[in-house]
C-alpha positions as CSV (number, residue, x, y, z in Angstrom):
1,X,140.3,130.5,131.1
2,X,139.1,126.9,131.5
3,X,135.6,125.5,131.2
4,X,134.7,125.9,134.9
5,X,135.3,129.6,134.6
6,X,133.2,130.1,131.5
7,X,130.1,128.0,132.1
8,X,127.0,129.5,133.7
9,X,125.0,128.0,136.5
10,X,122.4,126.8,134.0
11,X,125.0,125.2,131.8
12,X,126.4,123.2,134.8
13,X,122.9,122.2,135.8
14,X,122.2,121.0,132.3
15,X,125.4,119.0,132.2
16,X,124.6,117.4,135.5
17,X,121.1,116.5,134.3
18,X,122.5,115.0,131.1
19,X,125.0,113.0,133.2
20,X,122.1,111.8,135.6
21,X,120.1,110.6,132.6
22,X,123.0,108.6,131.4
23,X,123.5,107.1,134.7
24,X,119.9,106.1,135.0
25,X,119.9,104.6,131.6
26,X,123.0,102.6,132.4
27,X,121.3,101.4,135.7
28,X,118.2,100.5,133.7
29,X,119.7,98.8,130.8
30,X,122.2,96.8,132.6
31,X,125.6,97.0,134.2
32,X,127.9,94.6,136.0
33,X,126.5,93.7,139.4
34,X,129.8,95.0,141.0
35,X,129.0,98.3,139.3
36,X,125.4,98.6,140.2
37,X,125.7,99.9,143.8
38,X,128.5,102.4,142.9
39,X,126.4,103.8,140.0
40,X,123.3,104.0,142.2
41,X,125.1,105.9,144.8
42,X,126.7,108.3,142.2
43,X,123.2,108.8,140.8
44,X,121.9,109.7,144.2
45,X,124.8,112.1,144.7
46,X,124.2,113.8,141.3
47,X,120.6,114.1,142.2
48,X,121.4,115.8,145.5
49,X,123.6,118.3,143.7
50,X,120.9,119.1,141.1
51,X,118.3,119.6,143.8
52,X,120.6,122.0,145.6
53,X,121.5,123.9,142.5
54,X,117.8,124.3,141.7
55,X,117.0,125.4,145.2
56,X,119.9,127.9,145.3
57,X,119.3,129.2,141.8
58,X,122.3,131.3,140.6
59,X,123.7,132.2,144.0
60,X,127.4,131.6,144.2
61,X,128.1,132.6,140.5
C-alpha cells in the first residue's frame, strides 16, 4: 500500500495547506524573478484545490 492509499482526506488537506504556506513564504521572502510567476500560479492552483477539498468535505474517500 502506498501513501496515497493510506492518507485520509484531512491528512491530504493538511499537507496541501503546509505546502501552500511554504509557497507563500518563498514568494514573500524572495525567489528568482523567473520563478515568481510560476510559483504564484502554483500557489493559486493549490489554493483552488484546498477550497474544493474544504467544500466537498470527505466525499470521494
